[in-house]
C-alpha positions in Angstrom: 11.1 16.1 -9.7 11.4 17.7 -6.3 9.6 16.1 -3.5 9.2 17.1 0.1 11.8 19.6 1.1 14.6 18.5 3.5 16.5 21.8 3.3 15.7 25.5 3.1 18.4 26.0 0.5 16.2 25.1 -2.5 17.1 27.3 -5.5 14.5 28.9 -7.7 15.6 26.7 -10.6 14.9 23.5 -8.5 11.6 24.7 -7.2 10.4 27.0 -10.0 9.2 29.2 -7.2 10.7 32.3 -5.7 12.3 32.2 -2.2 9.4 34.1 -0.8 7.0 31.6 -2.3 8.9 28.7 -0.7 8.8 30.5 2.7 5.1 31.1 2.2 4.5 27.4 1.5 6.1 26.6 4.8 4.0 29.2 6.5 0.8 27.8 4.9 1.6 24.4 6.2 2.0 25.8 9.7 -1.3 27.6 9.4 -3.0 24.4 8.3 -1.5 22.5 11.3 -2.9 25.2 13.6 -6.3 24.8 12.0 -6.3 21.1 12.4 -5.2 21.4 16.1 -8.1 23.8 16.8 -10.6 21.6 15.0 -9.3 18.6 17.0 -10.7 20.2 20.1 -14.2 19.7 18.7 -14.1 17.3 15.7 -12.9 13.7 16.5 -11.5 12.0 13.4 -12.7 13.0 9.9 -9.1 14.0 9.0 -9.6 13.2 5.3 -12.8 15.4 5.1 -10.9 18.3 6.9 -8.0 18.1 4.4 -10.3 18.0 1.4 -12.3 20.9 2.6 -9.1 22.9 3.1 -8.0 21.9 -0.4 -11.2 23.3 -1.8 -10.7 26.6 0.1 -7.1 26.9 -1.2 -8.3 26.1 -4.8 -11.2 28.6 -4.6 -13.7 25.7 -5.1 -16.9 24.6 -3.4 -17.5 21.3 -1.6 -20.5 19.0 -1.1 -20.4 16.9 2.0 -22.3 13.6 2.0 -22.9 11.4 5.0 -25.5 10.0 7.3 -26.9 12.1 10.1 -24.7 12.6 13.2 -21.3 12.7 11.5 -20.7 16.3 12.4 -21.0 17.7 8.9 -22.6 20.9 10.0 -20.4 21.2 13.0 -17.3 20.8 10.9 -18.2 23.6 8.5 -19.1 25.9 11.4 -15.9 25.1 13.2 -13.8 25.8 10.1 -15.3 29.2 9.8 -14.5 29.8 13.5 -10.8 29.1 13.0 -10.7 31.9 10.4 -11.7 35.6 10.4 -14.2 34.8 7.6 -17.9 35.7 8.0 -20.2 32.7 8.2 -23.8 32.3 6.9 -26.0 29.3 7.3 -28.9 28.4 5.1 -31.2 25.6 6.2 -32.8 24.3 3.0 -36.4 23.3 3.3 -39.2 22.6 0.8 -40.8 26.0 1.2 -37.5 28.0 0.9 -37.7 30.6 -1.9 -34.7 32.0 -4.0 -35.1 35.4 -2.3 -34.6 33.7 1.1 -31.1 32.9 -0.2 -30.1 35.9 -2.3 -32.0 38.7 -0.6 -34.8 40.9 -1.9 -35.8 44.5 -2.4 -38.3 46.2 -0.1 -40.1 49.5 -0.5 -39.4 52.0 2.3 -39.3 55.7 3.0 -36.3 57.7 2.0 -34.0 59.0 4.7 -34.9 62.6 3.9 -38.6 61.7 4.0 -39.1 62.8 0.4 -40.9 59.9 -1.1 -40.1 56.2 -1.1 -37.5 53.9 -2.7 -36.6 50.3 -3.1 -33.8 49.1 -0.9 -32.0 45.8 -1.3 -31.8 43.7 1.8 -29.0 41.2 1.6 -29.7 37.5 2.1 -27.5 35.0 4.0 -25.5 34.3 0.8 -23.6 37.5 1.5 -20.9 35.9 3.7 -17.5 34.3 3.1 -18.3 30.8 4.2 -21.8 29.6 3.3 -23.2 26.4 4.9 -26.0 25.1 2.7 -27.5 22.6 5.0 -29.4 19.7 3.5 -29.3 21.3 0.1 -31.3 18.4 -1.4 -34.3 19.4 0.8 -35.3 22.3 -1.4 -36.8 22.5 -4.9 -34.6 23.0 -8.0 -35.7 26.7 -8.3 -34.2 27.5 -5.0 -31.2 25.3 -5.5 -30.4 27.2 -8.7 -30.2 30.4 -6.7 -26.7 29.2 -5.7 -25.5 28.6 -9.2 -24.6 32.2 -10.1 -23.1 32.8 -6.7 -20.9 29.8 -6.9 -19.6 30.5 -10.4 -19.7 34.2 -10.8 -19.3 35.3 -7.1 -22.4 37.5 -7.5 -26.2 37.4 -7.4 -28.7 39.3 -9.6 -31.9 40.6 -8.0 -34.4 42.7 -9.9 -31.9 43.1 -12.8 -29.1 44.5 -10.5 -25.9 42.6 -9.9 -24.6 42.4 -6.4 -21.0 41.3 -6.0 -20.2 38.9 -3.2 -17.2 39.4 -0.9 -14.2 37.2 -1.5 -13.0 34.7 -0.5 -16.4 32.9 -1.0 -17.1 29.2 -0.4 -20.2 27.2 -0.5 -20.0 24.1 1.7 -23.2 22.1 1.3 -24.4 19.0 3.1 -26.5 16.2 1.9 -28.1 13.1 3.5 -27.7 10.1 1.1 -30.1 7.8 3.0 -33.5 9.4 3.3 -34.8 10.2 -0.2 -38.5 10.9 0.7 -39.3 14.6 0.2 -35.9 15.4 -1.3 -34.9 16.9 -4.6 -31.6 15.3 -6.0 -29.2 17.9 -7.3 -29.1 17.9 -11.1 -25.8 17.1 -12.8 -25.3 20.8 -13.9 -25.3 21.9 -10.3 -23.3 18.9 -9.0 -20.6 20.0 -11.5 -20.3 23.3 -9.8 -18.9 21.6 -6.7 -15.2 20.9 -6.9 -15.2 18.0 -4.5 -17.8 15.6 -3.3 -16.6 14.7 0.2 -18.1 11.5 1.6 -17.9 11.2 5.4 -18.1 7.7 6.9 -18.6 6.4 10.5 -15.7 7.0 12.9 -13.5 4.1 14.1 -14.2 2.5 17.4 -11.3 4.4 19.1 -12.6 7.6 17.7 -16.1 7.0 18.9 -14.7 6.2 22.4 -13.0 9.7 22.2 -16.3 11.2 21.1 -18.1 9.7 24.1 -15.5 11.0 26.5 -14.8 14.5 25.1 -18.2 15.7 23.9 -20.5 14.8 26.8 -18.9 16.8 29.6 -20.1 20.3 29.0 -20.1 23.1 26.4 -17.8 22.9 23.4 -14.5 24.9 23.6 -14.2 28.2 21.7 -11.9 27.9 18.8 -9.0 30.4 18.1 -8.8 32.2 14.9 -5.6 31.1 13.1 -5.9 32.7 9.7 -7.4 35.9 8.3 -9.3 36.3 5.1 -6.5 38.4 3.5 -4.0 35.7 4.3 -6.2 33.0 2.9 -6.4 35.0 -0.4 -2.6 35.3 -0.4 -2.4 31.5 0.0 -4.9 31.0 -2.9 -2.7 33.1 -5.1 0.3 31.1 -4.0 -1.3 27.9 -4.9 -2.0 29.2 -8.4 1.7 29.8 -8.9 2.7 26.2 -8.1 4.3 24.8 -11.3 2.7 21.8 -13.1 4.8 19.7 -15.4 3.4 18.8 -18.9 3.1 15.1 -18.0 0.9 16.0 -15.0 -1.4 18.1 -17.3 -1.6 15.2 -19.7 -2.5 12.8 -16.9 -5.4 15.0 -15.8 -6.7 15.3 -19.4 -6.3 11.6 -20.1 -8.2 10.6 -16.9 -11.1 12.9 -17.7 -11.3 12.0 -21.4 -11.4 8.3 -20.6 -14.4 8.7 -18.3 -16.6 9.4 -21.4 -18.1 6.2 -22.8 -18.6 7.6 -26.3 -14.9 8.5 -26.6 -12.5 6.4 -28.6 -10.0 6.9 -25.8 -12.1 5.2 -23.1 -11.4 1.5 -22.4 -13.9 -1.2 -23.3 -14.7 -2.1 -19.6 -15.7 1.5 -18.9 -18.2 1.6 -21.9 -20.0 -1.3 -20.2 -20.5 0.5 -16.9 -20.6 4.2 -17.5 -23.5 6.2 -18.9 -22.0 9.7 -18.8 -18.5 11.0 -18.0 -16.8 14.2 -16.8 -16.5 17.5 -18.6 -13.6 20.0 -19.0 -14.3 21.6 -15.6 -13.1 18.3 -14.0 -9.7 18.8 -15.6 -9.5 22.3 -14.1 -10.4 21.0 -10.7 -7.9 18.1 -10.9 -5.1 20.5 -11.6 -6.2 23.0 -8.9 -6.7 20.3 -6.3 -3.3 18.7 -7.2 -1.6 22.1 -6.7 -3.1 22.6 -3.3 -2.3 19.1 -2.2 1.3 19.5 -3.3 1.6 22.6 -1.1 0.1 20.9 1.9 2.5 18.0 1.4 5.5 20.4 1.5 6.3 20.0 -2.2 7.2 22.8 -4.6 5.9 21.2 -7.8 2.8 19.2 -8.6 3.2 15.5 -9.2 1.1 12.7 -10.7 0.5 11.4 -7.2 -1.2 14.7 -6.3 -3.6 14.3 -9.3 -4.3 10.7 -8.3 -5.0 11.8 -4.7 -7.8 14.2 -5.7 -9.2 12.2 -8.6 -11.9 10.4 -6.5 -13.5 13.5 -4.9 -13.3 15.4 -8.2 -14.6 12.6 -10.5 -17.0 10.7 -8.2 -20.0 12.9 -8.8 -19.2 13.5 -12.4 -19.3 9.9 -13.5 -22.8 8.5 -13.9 -22.8 4.7 -13.9 -25.5 2.7 -15.7 -27.8 -0.1 -14.7 -25.2 -2.8 -15.5 -22.7 -1.2 -13.1 -25.3 -0.8 -10.3 -26.4 -4.4 -10.8 -22.8 -5.6 -10.4 -22.2 -3.3 -7.4 -19.7 -1.1 -9.3 -19.4 2.4 -8.0 -17.9 5.6 -9.5 -15.0 5.2 -7.0 -14.1 1.8 -8.5 -14.3 3.3 -12.0 -11.9 6.1 -11.0 -9.5 3.6 -9.2 -9.4 1.4 -12.3 -8.7 4.3 -14.6 -5.7 5.3 -12.3 -4.4 1.8 -12.3 -4.6 1.7 -16.1 -2.7 5.0 -16.3 0.0 3.6 -14.0 0.5 0.5 -16.2 0.9 2.7 -19.3 3.7 4.6 -17.4 5.8 1.5 -16.9 
């Protein structure tokens, strides 16, 4: 199986991609390096979160960022939009936010010719390429659900009329895992719409020293735009063409099927800890995420390592542990890691 390219003389048979696609992959990696360099002017550390957000964008998925306050979740999303030519919309979720505050609403106004009145649709903040849904768990389920159709169908329906959203379209939501008072936890059906759950942790000591030095001396620098919306759509189509061997498809299917405690394929230890497992959408996101990662790594074919690398952000929020697991301190991450280890043993 081909790994990272050391030569530009790869043939189509070796890579299963055209020469133009191979060149486009190299161009994509250069664009990603430029985005990281620009983000580094403002964001200190958080390299894993940046990579996973970009993987979601390449895979046409949505991401949920989870972390304590002050980790630059909102700043990161805003900065990523600044490095592209994509339009940006921010929705600050609050308990009194209504669905129409997200999607838009119709208002009655005079016609331009002055002959009568008519209803005119006023677009809401959802009509942008990159949507920051800030503190999404601060608003009731009725308003949270306003995002569902937009995330899945790339459209919203108001007063019986469908309004198509402009592509590319991404929802990057943030959530505070600590304070639960006055919050509305996302239901499993909506969590499943997010391709990745990206957990952001505290920076290292060296990174926090850099934060203290670089972010307290004046206004933040203005970021350069390194990629256009059209180019991003081309990259998304490129990622879709990356070949996936049969054994990689089988690994993704096996990992997901084994997360289900009622399945005959799940191991005995999992039945003890897991209440509910992942659905078929997780398989799709494992493959899409693995394709995108292969491209960023400079590979021309998806490998099992790519699936393993994206397994945790894809499966973490789709595996519901039970009381026994929580009492023993077992998290969804440990469940995923053990499933991967079992799969590796079977390959030997």
